[in-house]
N, C-alpha and C positions, 0 to 999 in steps of 0.2 A: 464466610469471609468475604467482605465486599470487594476487595481487590480482585480476587479470582472471579467473582460474579460479573463485574463490569467487563472484564476481559472476555468472558464467554458470551456475554450479551452482544458485544461488538462483533465477535466472530460469527455468531449466529445470525445477526442482522446482515452482515456481508454475504453470507452464504444464501440466505433467503432472497436477497436482492439480485445476486449475480449467478446463482446456480452452481457455484463451486467455491471451495474454501479459500480464504485469504491465507496464502502460504508463500514461502520463498520460491522464486522462479516464475511466478505468474507475471504477465505483462499488463501494465496499467497506463492510463493517461491521467492528466490532471483535470479537475473539474473547474467550473467557474468560481467555486469557493476557495480555490487555491490562490494564496497571495505571493507565492514564490515565482517571480517573473522569469528566472533562469530556466524554469521547468515547464513553462506554458507551451502548449501545442506540440508536445513530443510524446513518444511512447517509450516507456522505461520498464525495467524489470525490478521486482521486489527483491531486495538483497538482505533485509533484516527486519525483524519484528522485536520490539522491546516494550516494556511497560513504563508508564509515567503516571503515577497516581492511578486513577480509574480509567485512563485512556491507553490506547496502543500508539506507539511511535512506529511509523513505517519508513524503512529505508529503501531508497531506490538507487540504481546506477544512473549515470548521466548520458549514456549513449544507446540504450535499448538493446545492446547486444546480448544474446542469450548465453554467451560464455564469459561475460564480464560481471563477476560477483563483487566487485569493489563498490562499496557504498559511497555515493557522492553526497547524499544528504539524508539524514535519518529522522527528521522531525515532521514528516507528513502525518496528518490525522486521517481517519477513515473517511471523512466527508470530502477530503481534498483530492481523492483519486477514485477512479472507476476502472473496472475490468475492460481489457481489450481482447477481443477474440483474434487469435493469429493462427497462421499455418505452421508455426514452429513446432 
């Protein structure tokens, strides 16, 4: 089933690149490939993961607070964010 295969390939790619799984609650920042100006230069928490064809839609909060699970925007692609190591 290609739908499931693409999902797993992106998750495997993320984990190989960052050393931990893409999952709810991790802290991320936007990359240079991100076109969403409202989210540049900040740290955010992943609040949702959903499927769009063969891609993953990644949702984040808008304030980076670890107790804010409200999704501010849920259209990020895997290449638009990167993992942030935090002390939380």
